[in-house]
C-alpha positions as CSV (number, residue, x, y, z in Angstrom):
1,X,-53.8,-58.7,-19.9
2,X,-50.7,-58.1,-17.7
3,X,-49.2,-60.8,-15.6
4,X,-47.2,-60.0,-12.4
5,X,-44.0,-60.5,-14.4
6,X,-45.2,-58.1,-17.1
7,X,-45.9,-55.5,-14.5
8,X,-42.5,-56.0,-12.9
9,X,-40.8,-55.6,-16.3
10,X,-42.7,-52.3,-16.9
11,X,-42.5,-50.8,-13.4
12,X,-38.9,-51.6,-12.2
13,X,-37.2,-49.8,-15.1
14,X,-39.7,-47.0,-14.8
15,X,-38.7,-46.4,-11.1
16,X,-35.0,-46.4,-12.0
17,X,-35.6,-44.0,-14.9
18,X,-37.6,-41.5,-12.7
19,X,-34.7,-41.4,-10.2
20,X,-32.2,-40.8,-13.0
21,X,-34.3,-38.0,-14.6
22,X,-34.5,-36.2,-11.3
23,X,-30.8,-36.7,-10.9
24,X,-29.9,-34.9,-14.1
25,X,-30.8,-31.4,-12.9
26,X,-29.2,-32.0,-9.5
27,X,-25.8,-32.9,-11.0
28,X,-25.3,-29.5,-12.6
29,X,-26.1,-27.7,-9.3
30,X,-23.8,-29.9,-7.3
31,X,-20.9,-29.7,-9.7
32,X,-21.3,-25.9,-10.3
33,X,-21.2,-25.4,-6.5
34,X,-17.4,-25.6,-6.7
35,X,-17.3,-22.4,-8.8
36,X,-19.2,-19.7,-6.8
37,X,-22.4,-18.9,-5.0
38,X,-23.5,-16.8,-7.9
39,X,-23.1,-19.7,-10.3
40,X,-25.1,-22.1,-8.0
41,X,-27.9,-19.5,-7.6
42,X,-28.1,-18.8,-11.3
43,X,-28.3,-22.5,-12.2
44,X,-30.9,-23.1,-9.5
45,X,-33.1,-20.3,-10.8
46,X,-33.1,-21.6,-14.3
47,X,-33.6,-25.2,-13.2
48,X,-37.0,-24.2,-11.7
49,X,-38.0,-23.0,-15.2
50,X,-36.5,-26.1,-16.9
51,X,-38.5,-28.3,-14.5
52,X,-41.7,-26.6,-15.6
53,X,-40.8,-27.4,-19.2
54,X,-40.2,-31.0,-18.3
55,X,-43.7,-31.2,-16.8
56,X,-45.2,-29.7,-20.0
57,X,-43.5,-32.1,-22.2
58,X,-44.3,-35.0,-19.9
59,X,-48.0,-34.0,-20.1
60,X,-47.9,-34.1,-23.9
61,X,-46.1,-37.5,-23.7
62,X,-48.9,-38.7,-21.4
63,X,-51.4,-37.8,-24.1
64,X,-49.5,-39.8,-26.6
65,X,-49.1,-42.7,-24.2
66,X,-52.9,-42.9,-23.5
67,X,-53.9,-42.7,-27.2
68,X,-51.3,-45.2,-28.3
69,X,-52.1,-47.6,-25.4
70,X,-55.8,-47.5,-26.3
71,X,-55.0,-48.2,-30.0
72,X,-52.8,-51.1,-29.0
73,X,-55.5,-52.4,-26.6
74,X,-57.9,-52.7,-29.5
75,X,-55.1,-54.3,-31.6
76,X,-55.0,-51.4,-34.1
77,X,-51.2,-51.2,-34.6
78,X,-51.6,-48.9,-37.7
79,X,-53.6,-46.4,-35.6
80,X,-51.0,-46.6,-32.8
81,X,-48.2,-45.9,-35.3
82,X,-50.0,-43.0,-36.8
83,X,-50.7,-41.5,-33.3
84,X,-47.1,-41.9,-32.4
85,X,-46.0,-40.0,-35.5
86,X,-48.4,-37.2,-34.8
87,X,-47.4,-36.7,-31.2
88,X,-43.8,-36.6,-32.2
89,X,-44.6,-33.9,-34.8
90,X,-46.7,-31.9,-32.4
91,X,-44.1,-31.9,-29.6
92,X,-41.3,-31.0,-32.1
93,X,-43.3,-27.9,-33.3
94,X,-44.3,-26.9,-29.8
95,X,-40.9,-27.4,-28.2
96,X,-39.2,-25.4,-31.0
97,X,-41.6,-22.5,-30.5
98,X,-41.0,-22.6,-26.7
99,X,-37.2,-22.6,-27.3
100,X,-37.4,-19.5,-29.6
101,X,-39.6,-17.7,-27.1
102,X,-37.5,-18.6,-24.0
103,X,-34.1,-18.0,-25.7
104,X,-35.2,-14.7,-27.3
105,X,-36.8,-13.3,-24.2
106,X,-34.7,-14.9,-21.5
107,X,-33.7,-11.7,-19.8
108,X,-37.4,-10.4,-19.4
109,X,-38.5,-13.9,-18.4
110,X,-35.9,-14.2,-15.6
111,X,-36.6,-10.6,-14.5
112,X,-40.4,-11.2,-14.4
113,X,-40.2,-14.5,-12.4
114,X,-37.3,-13.8,-10.0
115,X,-37.2,-10.0,-9.9
116,X,-34.0,-8.1,-9.2
117,X,-31.2,-10.5,-8.3
118,X,-27.5,-9.7,-8.0
119,X,-25.8,-9.0,-11.4
120,X,-23.5,-12.0,-11.0
121,X,-26.4,-14.3,-10.4
122,X,-28.3,-12.9,-13.4
123,X,-25.3,-13.3,-15.7
124,X,-24.9,-17.0,-14.7
125,X,-28.7,-17.5,-15.1
126,X,-28.7,-15.9,-18.6
127,X,-25.9,-18.1,-19.8
128,X,-27.4,-21.3,-18.4
129,X,-30.9,-20.4,-19.7
130,X,-29.6,-19.7,-23.2
131,X,-27.8,-23.0,-23.6
132,X,-30.2,-25.3,-21.8
133,X,-33.1,-23.6,-23.6
134,X,-31.7,-24.9,-26.8
135,X,-32.2,-28.4,-25.4
136,X,-36.0,-28.2,-25.1
137,X,-36.8,-29.8,-28.5
138,X,-34.5,-32.7,-27.5
139,X,-36.1,-33.0,-24.1
140,X,-39.5,-33.1,-25.7
141,X,-38.6,-35.7,-28.4
142,X,-36.9,-37.9,-25.8
143,X,-39.9,-37.8,-23.4
144,X,-42.3,-38.6,-26.2
145,X,-40.1,-41.5,-27.5
146,X,-39.7,-42.9,-24.0
147,X,-43.5,-42.6,-23.4
148,X,-44.2,-44.5,-26.7
149,X,-42.0,-47.3,-25.7
150,X,-43.7,-47.4,-22.3
151,X,-47.1,-47.7,-24.1
152,X,-45.8,-50.9,-25.7
153,X,-44.7,-52.2,-22.2
154,X,-41.0,-51.6,-22.9
155,X,-39.6,-49.3,-20.2
156,X,-36.2,-50.9,-20.1
157,X,-34.9,-49.2,-23.2
158,X,-35.7,-45.6,-21.9
159,X,-34.1,-46.5,-18.6
160,X,-30.8,-47.6,-20.3
161,X,-30.7,-44.5,-22.4
162,X,-31.5,-42.2,-19.4
163,X,-28.7,-43.9,-17.5
164,X,-26.2,-43.4,-20.4
165,X,-27.3,-39.8,-20.7
166,X,-26.7,-39.1,-17.0
167,X,-23.3,-40.7,-17.2
168,X,-22.4,-38.6,-20.3
169,X,-23.6,-35.4,-18.4
170,X,-21.3,-36.2,-15.4
171,X,-18.3,-36.9,-17.7
172,X,-19.0,-33.8,-19.7
173,X,-19.3,-31.6,-16.5
174,X,-16.0,-33.0,-15.2
175,X,-14.3,-32.0,-18.4
176,X,-15.9,-28.6,-19.1
177,X,-16.0,-27.4,-15.5
178,X,-12.8,-28.9,-13.9
179,X,-10.5,-29.2,-17.0
180,X,-11.6,-26.5,-19.5
181,X,-12.7,-24.1,-16.7
182,X,-15.9,-23.1,-18.6
183,X,-18.0,-22.7,-15.4
184,X,-21.7,-22.4,-15.8
185,X,-21.3,-22.4,-19.6
186,X,-19.6,-25.8,-19.4
187,X,-22.3,-27.3,-17.2
188,X,-25.0,-26.1,-19.7
189,X,-23.1,-27.4,-22.7
190,X,-22.7,-30.8,-21.1
191,X,-26.4,-31.0,-20.3
192,X,-27.3,-29.9,-23.9
193,X,-25.0,-32.5,-25.4
194,X,-26.3,-35.3,-23.2
195,X,-29.9,-34.5,-24.1
196,X,-29.1,-34.3,-27.9
197,X,-27.4,-37.7,-27.7
198,X,-30.3,-39.3,-25.8
199,X,-33.0,-38.0,-28.1
200,X,-31.0,-38.8,-31.2
201,X,-30.3,-42.4,-30.1
202,X,-34.0,-42.9,-29.2
203,X,-35.2,-41.6,-32.6
204,X,-32.8,-43.8,-34.5
205,X,-33.9,-46.9,-32.6
206,X,-37.6,-46.0,-33.2
207,X,-37.0,-46.3,-37.0
208,X,-36.1,-50.0,-36.7
209,X,-38.7,-52.3,-38.3
210,X,-40.3,-55.3,-36.6
211,X,-41.2,-53.3,-33.4
212,X,-44.6,-52.9,-31.9
213,X,-44.4,-49.2,-32.8
214,X,-42.2,-48.1,-35.7
215,X,-42.3,-44.3,-36.2
216,X,-39.9,-43.6,-39.1
217,X,-39.1,-42.6,-41.7
218,X,-39.5,-39.2,-40.2
219,X,-39.5,-37.2,-43.4
220,X,-42.8,-38.8,-44.5
221,X,-44.7,-37.6,-41.4
222,X,-47.5,-35.2,-42.4
223,X,-50.0,-33.5,-39.9
224,X,-53.1,-35.5,-39.1
225,X,-55.1,-32.8,-37.4
226,X,-57.8,-35.0,-35.8
227,X,-55.2,-37.2,-34.2
228,X,-53.1,-34.2,-33.0
229,X,-56.3,-32.7,-31.6
230,X,-57.1,-36.0,-29.8
231,X,-53.6,-36.1,-28.2
232,X,-53.8,-32.4,-27.3
233,X,-57.2,-32.8,-25.7
234,X,-55.6,-35.1,-23.2
235,X,-52.1,-33.4,-23.0
236,X,-53.2,-29.8,-22.6
237,X,-55.4,-30.3,-19.5
238,X,-52.6,-32.5,-18.0
239,X,-50.0,-29.8,-19.0
240,X,-52.1,-27.1,-17.3
241,X,-52.4,-29.2,-14.2
242,X,-48.6,-29.7,-14.1
243,X,-47.8,-26.1,-14.8
244,X,-50.2,-24.8,-12.2
245,X,-48.6,-27.3,-9.8
246,X,-45.2,-25.8,-10.4
247,X,-46.5,-22.3,-9.9
248,X,-48.0,-23.4,-6.6
249,X,-44.6,-24.7,-5.5
250,X,-43.1,-21.3,-6.3
251,X,-45.9,-19.7,-4.2
252,X,-45.1,-22.0,-1.3
253,X,-41.4,-21.2,-1.6
254,X,-42.3,-17.5,-1.3
255,X,-44.0,-18.2,2.1
256,X,-41.0,-20.3,3.2
257,X,-38.6,-17.3,2.5
258,X,-40.0,-15.6,5.6
259,X,-38.8,-18.3,7.9
260,X,-35.5,-18.3,10.0
261,X,-32.3,-19.5,8.4
262,X,-32.4,-22.8,10.3
263,X,-36.0,-23.4,9.3
264,X,-35.3,-22.7,5.6
265,X,-32.3,-25.0,5.7
266,X,-34.3,-27.8,7.2
267,X,-37.2,-27.2,4.7
268,X,-34.7,-27.3,1.8
269,X,-33.4,-30.7,2.8
270,X,-36.8,-32.1,3.6
271,X,-38.1,-31.0,0.1
272,X,-35.3,-33.0,-1.6
273,X,-35.8,-36.1,0.7
274,X,-39.6,-36.0,0.4
275,X,-39.4,-35.8,-3.4
276,X,-37.2,-38.8,-3.5
277,X,-39.7,-40.9,-1.5
278,X,-42.4,-40.1,-4.2
279,X,-40.4,-41.3,-7.2
280,X,-41.1,-45.0,-7.0
281,X,-44.8,-44.4,-6.5
282,X,-44.8,-41.8,-9.3
283,X,-43.3,-44.4,-11.6
284,X,-46.0,-46.9,-10.7
285,X,-48.6,-44.2,-11.6
286,X,-46.9,-43.8,-15.0
287,X,-47.0,-47.5,-15.5
288,X,-50.7,-47.5,-14.6
289,X,-51.4,-45.2,-17.6
290,X,-50.1,-47.8,-20.0
291,X,-51.9,-50.7,-18.2
292,X,-55.3,-49.0,-17.8
293,X,-55.0,-47.5,-21.3
294,X,-54.5,-50.9,-22.9
295,X,-57.5,-52.3,-20.9
296,X,-59.8,-49.4,-21.9
297,X,-58.7,-49.7,-25.5
298,X,-59.6,-53.4,-25.4
299,X,-63.1,-52.5,-24.0
300,X,-62.3,-54.0,-20.6
301,X,-63.1,-51.3,-18.0
302,X,-63.6,-53.9,-15.2
303,X,-60.0,-55.1,-15.8
304,X,-58.8,-51.5,-15.8
305,X,-60.6,-51.1,-12.4
306,X,-58.8,-54.1,-11.0
307,X,-55.4,-52.9,-12.1
308,X,-56.1,-49.5,-10.6
309,X,-56.8,-51.0,-7.2
310,X,-53.9,-53.4,-7.5
311,X,-51.3,-50.8,-8.4
312,X,-52.6,-48.3,-5.9
313,X,-52.1,-50.8,-3.1
314,X,-48.6,-51.5,-4.5
315,X,-47.9,-47.8,-4.5
316,X,-48.8,-47.5,-0.9
317,X,-46.7,-50.5,0.1
318,X,-43.7,-49.2,-1.8
319,X,-44.1,-45.7,-0.4
320,X,-44.3,-47.0,3.2
321,X,-41.0,-48.9,2.7
322,X,-39.2,-46.0,0.9
323,X,-40.4,-43.3,3.4
324,X,-39.2,-45.2,6.4
325,X,-35.9,-46.1,4.8
326,X,-35.3,-42.4,4.0
327,X,-36.3,-41.4,7.5
328,X,-33.7,-43.7,9.1
329,X,-31.1,-42.2,6.7
330,X,-32.1,-38.6,7.5
331,X,-29.8,-38.3,10.6
332,X,-26.7,-39.5,8.7
333,X,-27.5,-37.2,5.8
334,X,-27.8,-34.1,8.0
335,X,-24.4,-35.0,9.6
336,X,-22.8,-35.5,6.2
337,X,-24.2,-32.2,5.0
338,X,-22.8,-30.4,8.1
339,X,-26.1,-29.0,9.2
340,X,-26.3,-27.0,12.4
341,X,-27.9,-28.9,15.3
342,X,-31.1,-26.9,15.3
343,X,-31.7,-27.3,11.5
344,X,-30.7,-31.0,11.7
345,X,-33.2,-31.8,14.5
346,X,-36.0,-29.9,12.7
347,X,-35.2,-31.9,9.5
348,X,-35.5,-35.2,11.4
349,X,-38.8,-34.1,13.1
350,X,-40.4,-33.1,9.8
351,X,-39.3,-36.3,8.1
352,X,-40.8,-38.4,10.9
353,X,-44.2,-36.6,10.5
354,X,-44.1,-37.1,6.7
355,X,-43.2,-40.8,7.0
356,X,-46.2,-41.4,9.3
357,X,-48.7,-39.5,7.2
358,X,-47.6,-39.7,3.6
359,X,-48.0,-43.5,2.9
360,X,-51.7,-43.3,4.0
361,X,-52.7,-40.2,1.9
362,X,-50.3,-39.8,-1.1
363,X,-51.0,-43.1,-3.0
364,X,-54.8,-42.5,-3.0
365,X,-54.3,-38.9,-4.0
366,X,-52.0,-39.5,-7.0
367,X,-52.1,-43.2,-8.2
368,X,-55.8,-43.9,-9.1
369,X,-56.1,-40.7,-11.0
370,X,-53.5,-41.9,-13.5
371,X,-55.8,-44.9,-14.3
372,X,-58.8,-42.6,-14.7
373,X,-56.8,-40.3,-17.0
374,X,-55.9,-43.3,-19.1
375,X,-59.6,-43.7,-19.7
376,X,-59.8,-40.0,-20.9
377,X,-61.0,-38.5,-17.6
378,X,-58.4,-35.7,-17.7
379,X,-60.5,-32.5,-17.2
380,X,-61.9,-33.6,-13.9
381,X,-58.5,-34.4,-12.6
382,X,-57.2,-31.0,-13.7
383,X,-60.0,-29.1,-12.0
384,X,-59.9,-31.1,-8.8
385,X,-56.1,-31.0,-8.4
386,X,-55.9,-27.3,-9.2
387,X,-58.6,-26.4,-6.6
388,X,-57.2,-28.5,-3.8
389,X,-53.6,-27.3,-4.4
390,X,-54.4,-23.6,-4.3
391,X,-56.9,-23.8,-1.5
392,X,-54.9,-26.1,0.8
393,X,-51.3,-26.5,-0.3
394,X,-50.9,-22.8,-1.0
395,X,-53.7,-21.0,0.9
396,X,-53.5,-23.0,4.2
397,X,-49.7,-22.8,4.0
398,X,-49.8,-19.0,3.9
399,X,-52.3,-18.9,6.7
400,X,-50.3,-21.2,9.0
401,X,-46.9,-19.7,8.3
402,X,-47.5,-16.0,7.9
403,X,-50.7,-15.7,9.9
404,X,-50.2,-18.2,12.8
405,X,-46.4,-18.6,12.8
406,X,-46.3,-22.4,12.4
407,X,-42.9,-22.5,10.8
408,X,-42.1,-25.2,8.1
409,X,-44.6,-27.6,9.7
410,X,-47.3,-25.3,8.2
411,X,-46.1,-26.2,4.7
412,X,-46.6,-29.9,5.4
413,X,-50.0,-29.5,7.1
414,X,-51.1,-27.7,4.0
415,X,-49.7,-30.5,1.9
416,X,-51.4,-33.2,4.0
417,X,-54.7,-31.4,3.7
418,X,-54.3,-31.3,-0.1
419,X,-53.5,-35.0,-0.3
420,X,-56.3,-35.9,2.0
421,X,-59.0,-34.0,0.1
422,X,-57.7,-35.3,-3.2
423,X,-57.9,-38.8,-1.8
424,X,-61.6,-38.4,-0.9
425,X,-62.4,-36.7,-4.3
426,X,-60.7,-39.3,-6.4
427,X,-62.0,-42.2,-4.4
428,X,-65.6,-41.0,-4.8
429,X,-65.0,-40.5,-8.5
430,X,-63.5,-43.9,-8.9
431,X,-66.2,-45.7,-7.0
432,X,-69.0,-44.0,-8.9
433,X,-67.4,-45.2,-12.1
434,X,-68.2,-42.3,-14.4
435,X,-64.5,-42.3,-15.5
436,X,-65.1,-45.7,-17.1
437,X,-67.7,-44.3,-19.4
438,X,-65.3,-42.0,-21.1
439,X,-64.2,-42.6,-24.6
440,X,-60.8,-41.5,-26.1
441,X,-61.2,-43.4,-29.4
442,X,-64.3,-43.6,-31.4
443,X,-65.7,-46.5,-33.4
């Protein structure tokens, strides 16, 4: 169903888009760093909430991708178009409700999550949260639109629009921060504008006729509750999984806050570098959702199984190369960042351990499950990943750091344990084949 050339056309733009998406949030933090420490802290606090929202919208987009992919796999273009229209409607309603909630209750929300912070930090966070919160519907619509194009095998268009959006954000920040001197407000306005433009362009393109999926005209969309329920039945468990994952990261960060200054500095850099090494393999996993979904929709579970194995091996190979490339760049990065010798040495040591372990555990823990989700096996994935994360990634981390004084290595031992147990669970699930008996579409 997919040749090697088809897979390359799907996966390469996806990898680039994932890097660009992560880059968007980092740009504001870096460019705001020239204003004040309070500004940087405020933006960083809100970005952790914005990341949670991105995960929620990505989960709903995953539900839309799976449903549309299965319709396309069975060559039901009309059903795929109807599903695409319904997921757009559902995300618009949900994201608008979230915007009203977050903007209206931004002060209590920030106080509940982050407690008492300095007044200057809170003021910056309130401004940034107000303006970027208004962008949530546009984030949701863009994510869904990009996911729908990926369901058709076209990941190049979302990549190009994401690249243009990032460029617009950088130009906007340069003007609003350095020329107009708007500070945090300028950074937020630039981010809002870039997201409005990206989603608007994507929605306009989706109205064009003679595409695999043509969603417009939008004013004719009416709720189709069975299809919306079908999309949410996949998107909600994935969203809960992603949301709990983010809360787990915040819990780990609480344990890290008890370390020494040098250890926290090293851990902060390692988190950024380690996240970068995951992006290509994460993109392969997203591509697998489309590939396996199409196979399952066509009634070819054996073909889906072969692609899961093939892309998991590719994920491991890519991760091995990227991890070691990043490791060899770690030393120069610590010197460019001006890190103290103790923190720099610890950063290099941690990245060495991660580069040795991660390529063997991470791909099996995160890639095959995307193929099984594409078959509709989402609840098992949610339960398994939530359990392993809180028991090992969070629980073991707290034991090793606060109980046994392991330092930042304790974070990564907990992480390795999480990845290892997930690998075993998902491998057993895959080999038993119960996931292949799931049915997303009936009839």
